[in-house]
N, C-alpha and C positions, 0 to 999 in steps of 0.2 A: 424728774431730774436725772435719774440714771439713764433713761432712754435718750434724753437730750444730750447728755455727755457722750453716749455711744454714737449718736448721730454725728455730733461734731467731730469725734475722733475718726469716724469713717470718712467724713468729708475731707478732713485734714490729710488722711492717708491717700485718698484719691487725688487730691491736689498735688501732693508730693510725688506720687507715682506719675502723674501726667507731666509735671515739670521735669522729672528724670527722663521720661521718654522723649519729650520735645527737645531737650538738650542733646540727647544722643542722635536724634534725627537731624538736627541742625548742624552738628559738629562732626558727625562720622558718616556722611553720605557714602553710597557705594562708589568705590574708585574703579577707574579703568585699569585693565591689565596692559602691559606693554604691547601685546599683540592687538588688543582692541584699539589702542591709541594709534598704532601704526596703520591699521586698516582705515580708521577715520581720516587720518592725515592723507593717506594715499588716494582716498576717494575724492578729496577736495583740491589737491594740487600735486605737482610732480615732486615726489620725494626721492627720485632716483639718485640725486647728488649724494645722498647719505651713504649709499651702499659702499662706495669705494674710498671714503674718507679714512684717514688714519685716526683711530679712536683709542682712548685710554680710559679704562674704568678704575675708579678708586673710591674710597670713602673718606668722609671728613666728620669730625665731631662737632655737632651742633650744640645748642644750649643744653646744659645738664648732661652732656656726654651722648645725647641722642645721635645715632649714626645716620648720616645722610649719604645716599648713593649718588655719585657724580660721574659724568662722562665728559671727557675732553675731546673736542673735535679740532684736529690740527688743520690749519689752513694749508692747502697745497703749496702756496707760496710763502716762504719764511716771513714772519710778521711779529712785531713787538706790540701789536694791538690786540686786546682781549675784551670779550663781553661775557657777562654772566646772565643767562636767560632763565627767568622764573615762570613756570607754567601756571595754568588756572586750576580752580577747584575741581576735584575728581579726576584730573588729567595726570600726566607724569612727564618725565623729561622728553619723551618722544613728541609730545605736543609742542615743544619749543622749536621743533624743526620748521614750524611755520615762519619763524623769524631767522633761524640759523642760516638758511640759504642766502638771504639778503646780506647778512653780516659777513658771511664768508666771501661773497662777491665784493664787499666793501673792504676786504683785507683784514678781517678780524679772525682770531682764533675764538672758538666758542666753548664756553663752559656751561654744560647743561646739568641739572640735578633734579632729584625728586624732592618736593617739599615734604615736610614731616607728615606721616600718615598716608603718603601716596607712593605709587610705583613700587620699587623694591624695598622701601623702608618698612620698618616695623609699624604695624597698625596702631594708630593713636588718634586723638581728637585734633581737629583743626581749631586754632585759636585766632584765626582771621587777622594775623599780623603780629600778635603779641610775641609768641615764641618764634614764629617764622621770621620775623625781623631780626631777632637775635641770631637765629641759625644763619641767615644770609650774611650778617656781619662777620660771623666766624668763617664762613666760606670765603669772603673777601680777603680776610687776613691770611687764610691758608693759600689762596691763589697768589697773593703777593710773594709769599715765601716759596711757593712751589715753582713759580715761573720767574726767575730772577731777571730775565731779559725784558720783562714787561715795562713798557713806557706809557701806555694808555690802558685804563681799565674802566669799562662802563657797565651799567646794569640796565637790563630791559625786562619788564614784567608785564604779564597779561592778567587782568582780573584779580584773583587772589594773589597771583604773582606780582602784580603791580602794587597791590596793597602791602604785601610783604616787603617789596622794594622800598616803598615810601616809609614804612615802619622802620626799616633798617637805618634810615638817615638819623634817627635818634641817637645812634651809637657812633656817629661821625666816621663812617667807613672811608677808607682811603681810595675813593673812586673819583673819576673825572667828569662823569655825566650820568644822567638817569633818563630812561624813556619809560613812562608809565602809561600803559594802554588799558583803558576801560577799568581802572581801579575804583574802589569805593573809598569815600572819605571816612565813613563809619559803617559798620555792618548793621546797626540798628535801622537806619533809614532804608536799607535794602530789604531787610526782613519785613518791616512794617509795610513797605510798599507792596511786597509780594502778598502779604496777608490781605491788604485792601483789594488787590486784584482778584484774589480767590474768595473774596467776601467772607474772610475769617475775622472774628473779633480781635481788636488790637491788644486786648489783655493777654492773648496767647504769647506775645513777645515777652511780657512780664513773667509768665510762667516759665518760658524757655530760659529766660535770664536767671531766674531763681535756680532752675535745674543745672544750668551751666556752672554756677557758683558751687552748688552742692556736689555735683558729680565730677567737675573738672577743675574747680578752684579758680576759674577765670570768668568774670562777668561779660556777657555779650555787650553790655553797655560800655565796657571799657575798651572794646576793640575798635579803636579810632586812629587809623593811620594818619589822619590829618593833623593830629596833635604833635607828630614828629617833625612837622615843618616849621614850627615857630622859630627855631634857631638855625634852620638849614641855610647853607651857603653853596651847596652843590647845584650846578645847573640841571634843570628838569624840563623835559619835553613831555607834555600831557597830550595823549591822543585818545579820542573817544568816538564811537559810532553815533552818528546823528539819530539813528532809529533804534538805539539801545533802550529797550523798555524794561530790562532787568536791573541793570545798574545805570541809572539815568545820567546823561552827560553833565548834569549839574554837579555831580560828585567831582569830576575832573575840574570843572570851572571853580568850585569852591577851594580845591587844593591849589589850583593855579594862583588864586588871589591870596592864599594864605602863605605860600612859601616865600622865603627870601632868596636872594641871589638871582642869577639869570634864569629866565623861564620863558616858555613858549607853550602855546596850546593850539591844537588842530582838531577840528570836528569833521570827521569823514562823512560826506554826504551819502545817504542811502545805506549806511552800514548798520547792522544790528550788533548785538553783544559779541565781542571778540571776533568780529568779521572785517574789521577795517583793512587789514593786510590782504585779505582775500577779495574784498570788494574792488580795490584798485591798487594792486601791488606796486605799479610804477609810481603812482602819486605818493604812496606810503613811503617808499624809498626816497623819493625826492624830498619829502618833509624831514625825514631823519637826516639825510645828507646835508640839507640846508642848515639844520640846527647845529650839526657838528662843525660845519664850515664856519658858521658864525662864532663858534667857540674857539676856532683855530685848531680843531682836532682833525 
């Protein structure tokens, strides 16, 4: 009996240690530095527009006082149109330049920022929309107060940034439109799909979920941006790459069907994950402009 108790205790400890490790691996992946992000962006498209822009760096208090680093890109032509752009997982605000060039040409001032745990921010776990959505709602409020000339404010997010943007709608931010590119409806379906692809047993998610609760006090199973759409009235444009095998296009389709208010969806032919704007920049801009034109923006 004593040996059995010892064996059970050892198994329990191993399970808890595995769950603890899996949560850390899932929620604190290696982040890019600003230099690494700039190098990647510059290798994939022309970032020269960024060099001569008037920029202002500042910080904003996110949920619980967490400090978010923000960079404002002033449009060379005076404008009362603003867009907040949220980057993807492991990236930072430099990754948002992928979309900033388009919005600058469309007459927007751009507000870029590092999501919690990324870029210049203090290291912390990613909660896949739970705290990130609250952070973004705070940033929206700060932006409204900081730029009193603002007439139009939109949100644009990619991947985790799209999920965070959708999650922020739970807090009824004062924004005029949202563009959500390749976001996930819930992180569970993404992780389980990744495990299947890697031939990893599905119970690994349950261990990671347990570890997330124990280590970070947030369950992975609760990270569901789609639930923020039940009472949403803000117009949303969903964009997704047709060939995205990481976050399947079904995620955007499910959110499109769930949201209230005006909505549109576009699936970019031939595009993989977070590649739509690079696959066909002209078509991407056409889709966004058409959406805004229909809204009267």
